[in-house]
C-alpha positions, 0 to 999 in steps of 0.5 A: 487465506486464499489469495485475493482475485485482483479482478474483484476487489473494490477499493471503495471501502478502504477509499473511505477509511483513508479519508476519514483518517489522513489529512485530505491531500495524504488521503488522496495520495494514498488513494492514487497509490492503491488505485495504481497498485490494483492496476498492477496486481490485476496483471500480475499478482508477482508485479506488486513485488517487484513494484514493492523493490522498485518504489523503495529503490526510487526513494532510496535514490531520491533520499540518498539512502538504501532500500533497507532504510526506507524500508525500516522507515517505513516499518517504524511507522506503519500501524500495529499487526493489530491495527492491520487485522482489526481495522485495515485488513478486511478492507482489502478482502 
C-alpha cells in the first residue's frame, strides 16, 4: 500500500461513518481529533508518530499512569483488525 496523499485526503466519509455509529458528542470529538491529526500530517507525515507519543504521554500524566498503560488500554478497546479493514481503512484513503 502506498503512503497516503495527506493533502488530498477528505475526511467527510469517515466523519459520516463516525457520526452514524457513535453517540453525537463522542463522534464530534473524534472528527475534531482526526482533523487535527490530518493537519499535522499535511505539514509532515512523520509528525503523526510524534503526535501519538505526545498524546499518550499527556494522557498518562493526566491519569497517573504510563504511556504503555495508555496504549494497552486503548488496544483492548480498539476495533478488531477485521473491522478496521472492512469498515474504516478504506475511509482513510
